[in-house]
N, C-alpha and C positions, 0 to 999 in steps of 0.2 A: 534477273528478270520477276523470279517468286518474288525477290524482297520489293522492288516495286509496287508490285502487283497489292502487296500487304500495306504498304505504305498508303495509298491510294484507299483500301479498305480501312485502316486505322483513322485515314484524317476523317474518310465520310462517316465513320463511327461517332467521332467525338462529335464531328458537324452536325450530327442528326441528334445527339444527347442534349446537347444545348440548344437547338431548334424546340427540342420534348419541353426542356425545362422552363422554356422563355413562354411556353403558354400555362405553367404553370405560377404560382406564386412566387417560387424562388427564381426568380429570374437574372440569367448572364446575359452580359453583354458582351459583343463581339466575337460572334461565334465563328468566324474567319479566323481571329487569333488564336483561340483555344486549338484549332482544328490545325493549324501552323506549328503550335506549340508541340501539339501530340506527333507531328510527323515529325520534328526536330529531336523531340525526346528517342521518339523511334530509330533514326537515323545513327542518336550519339550510342543508344546502347548496342544498337547493333555493329557499330564500329568498334565500340570496346571490345567485345565477346570475338568480333574477326581478329582483331588483335592479339586477344589470348590464344588463340585459335593458333593463328602461326609464331608466335612467338615463344609461347609453352608448350604446346602439343607437338605443332610443325617443327621446331627444333628436333624432338629424341627421333622425328622419323627424317624429314628431309626439308631444308629451306626451301624448296623447289615446288611444295604441298601448296603455295599461296594461289598457286593457278588452277584453275578446274581443268583447265586442257593438259597441266603437266601431270595433275592427279589421275586423269581418265588414261593417259598414256604410259605409263610407266606397264615394264614385264610384269607378269604374273600378279596384275592386279584384279584379277578377275576374280577373286575368293570372296565368299559372303561376309566375309570380317572386314575386307576393304570396302564393299559396297555400303557396309554397317557405318563403316569411318567418315565416309565421304557424305553420306545423308547426315550423319550428324553436323559436319564441318558446314553444310549451306542450309540446314534449317535450325539446329539450336540457336544461332545471335537472330535469326528470325523471330522463332516464340520467345526469346528472352525480351526484346523488342517491345514484343505484342504485349506479356504481362506486365513491362515498366508502363507501358500507355496504359492499363487498364487499373492498375494501382494507381494511378496519377487521377485518372477519371473518376475513378471510386473517391479519392481523397478529395480531390481539390472542385472538381466538377459540384460532384454527385453529394457529396458531403455525407457522404454514409460510412457505417461500420464497414472494412473488409472482411466478406465471406463470397466464397465461391460464385454463390449467385446474384451478388453486386458487381462483383467484378467480370461479369459476362453477360449482364442484363442489358438489353438492345441488341444485341447479335440477332435475336431470335427476329427483331422488329424490321431487320435490314433486308431478310428474305422477301420483303414486299419491294424493296426498293429495286431487285435485282431480277424481281419475276416478271415476265410477259403476261402482259391481260390480253386475253382475246375480246376483240369488240362483238358482242354480238350481234349488233345491228347490223354488221355486213358479214354474210354467210361467207366460206370460200371455199 
């Protein structure tokens, strides 16, 4: 569920970036294709890191760690360390997919140097997209 929401967020982020570039001299065509490519890259990197989690880290503990329900239902798994491990299994692939898309966006779309500011530029502009604006002409 979190991965799906992040995929939509990444696709909208890349689509918005291409749309903003079209207003400048550095025009990019096919914004939908760039957004689809970013979503595909996100999925591929996420799949790769989930595979690494299951193949390498999961084999050290138990093969049943590939399913969330199996991890949650084990006896004695209510420790703080187990919660951190489960959080790592769930969020690390998503984070790595996001970083991969940020690097690809900076290098291929923006054609700028890779800095922290360039990698995550445009995210601040997304809050306008998701914010609810009150219509002042109709009092509630």
